[in-house]
C-alpha atoms as a printed R data frame, in Angstrom:
   type eleno elety resid chain resno       x      y      z
1  ATOM     1    CA   UNK     A     1  61.988 91.390 -0.434
2  ATOM     2    CA   UNK     A     2  64.997 89.334 -1.473
3  ATOM     3    CA   UNK     A     3  64.355 86.310 -3.642
4  ATOM     4    CA   UNK     A     4  66.325 83.101 -3.761
5  ATOM     5    CA   UNK     A     5  67.610 84.065 -7.214
6  ATOM     6    CA   UNK     A     6  69.033 87.307 -5.778
7  ATOM     7    CA   UNK     A     7  70.928 85.312 -3.171
8  ATOM     8    CA   UNK     A     8  72.328 82.949 -5.824
9  ATOM     9    CA   UNK     A     9  73.353 85.879 -7.998
10 ATOM    10    CA   UNK     A    10  75.148 87.512 -5.083
11 ATOM    11    CA   UNK     A    11  77.251 84.405 -4.442
12 ATOM    12    CA   UNK     A    12  77.968 83.604 -8.135
13 ATOM    13    CA   UNK     A    13  81.600 84.883 -7.990
14 ATOM    14    CA   UNK     A    14  82.332 82.349 -5.236
15 ATOM    15    CA   UNK     A    15  81.030 79.254 -7.047
16 ATOM    16    CA   UNK     A    16  84.403 78.358 -8.549
17 ATOM    17    CA   UNK     A    17  86.292 78.535 -5.282
18 ATOM    18    CA   UNK     A    18  83.535 76.638 -3.497
19 ATOM    19    CA   UNK     A    19  83.709 73.778 -6.031
20 ATOM    20    CA   UNK     A    20  87.489 73.717 -5.627
21 ATOM    21    CA   UNK     A    21  87.148 73.684 -1.854
22 ATOM    22    CA   UNK     A    22  84.609 70.851 -1.887
23 ATOM    23    CA   UNK     A    23  86.799 68.823 -4.267
24 ATOM    24    CA   UNK     A    24  89.911 69.349 -2.137
25 ATOM    25    CA   UNK     A    25  88.050 68.380  1.038
26 ATOM    26    CA   UNK     A    26  86.726 65.231 -0.630
27 ATOM    27    CA   UNK     A    27  90.212 64.223 -1.798
28 ATOM    28    CA   UNK     A    28  91.600 64.774  1.686
29 ATOM    29    CA   UNK     A    29  88.850 62.572  3.155
30 ATOM    30    CA   UNK     A    30  89.707 59.786  0.706
31 ATOM    31    CA   UNK     A    31  93.390 60.102  1.594
32 ATOM    32    CA   UNK     A    32  92.448 60.107  5.279
33 ATOM    33    CA   UNK     A    33  90.778 56.718  4.775
34 ATOM    34    CA   UNK     A    34  93.319 55.173  2.404
35 ATOM    35    CA   UNK     A    35  96.572 55.948  4.219
36 ATOM    36    CA   UNK     A    36  95.817 54.066  7.474
37 ATOM    37    CA   UNK     A    37  94.488 51.124  5.435
38 ATOM    38    CA   UNK     A    38  97.661 51.036  3.323
39 ATOM    39    CA   UNK     A    39  99.870 51.279  6.400
40 ATOM    40    CA   UNK     A    40  97.966 48.384  7.971
41 ATOM    41    CA   UNK     A    41  98.453 46.264  4.862
42 ATOM    42    CA   UNK     A    42 102.168 47.062  4.785
43 ATOM    43    CA   UNK     A    43 102.449 46.042  8.424
44 ATOM    44    CA   UNK     A    44 100.590 42.807  7.649
45 ATOM    45    CA   UNK     A    45 103.084 41.989  4.886
46 ATOM    46    CA   UNK     A    46 106.063 42.815  7.091
47 ATOM    47    CA   UNK     A    47 104.748 40.613  9.913
48 ATOM    48    CA   UNK     A    48 103.990 37.697  7.547
49 ATOM    49    CA   UNK     A    49 100.241 37.953  8.053
50 ATOM    50    CA   UNK     A    50  97.836 37.508  5.134
51 ATOM    51    CA   UNK     A    51  96.461 40.472  3.220
52 ATOM    52    CA   UNK     A    52  92.808 41.401  3.418
53 ATOM    53    CA   UNK     A    53  90.659 39.241  1.089
54 ATOM    54    CA   UNK     A    54  90.050 42.101 -1.356
55 ATOM    55    CA   UNK     A    55  93.698 42.736 -2.203
56 ATOM    56    CA   UNK     A    56  95.076 39.421 -3.610
57 ATOM    57    CA   UNK     A    57  92.872 39.451 -6.748
58 ATOM    58    CA   UNK     A    58  93.821 43.080 -7.360
59 ATOM    59    CA   UNK     A    59  97.541 42.330 -7.074
60 ATOM    60    CA   UNK     A    60  97.558 39.484 -9.632
């Protein structure tokens, strides 16, 4: 019978690439959220509308 430790040992060579893959996917998700927000803020500035309340203290 196969134990859980045997399964972990079998997949040990793939741990590094899996951590890299998870990190890359997380970064892409953050970019996926940040880019539309940044574009919206740029459009607000170009159309003379106020920035979101969070940004002015950060820009001082």
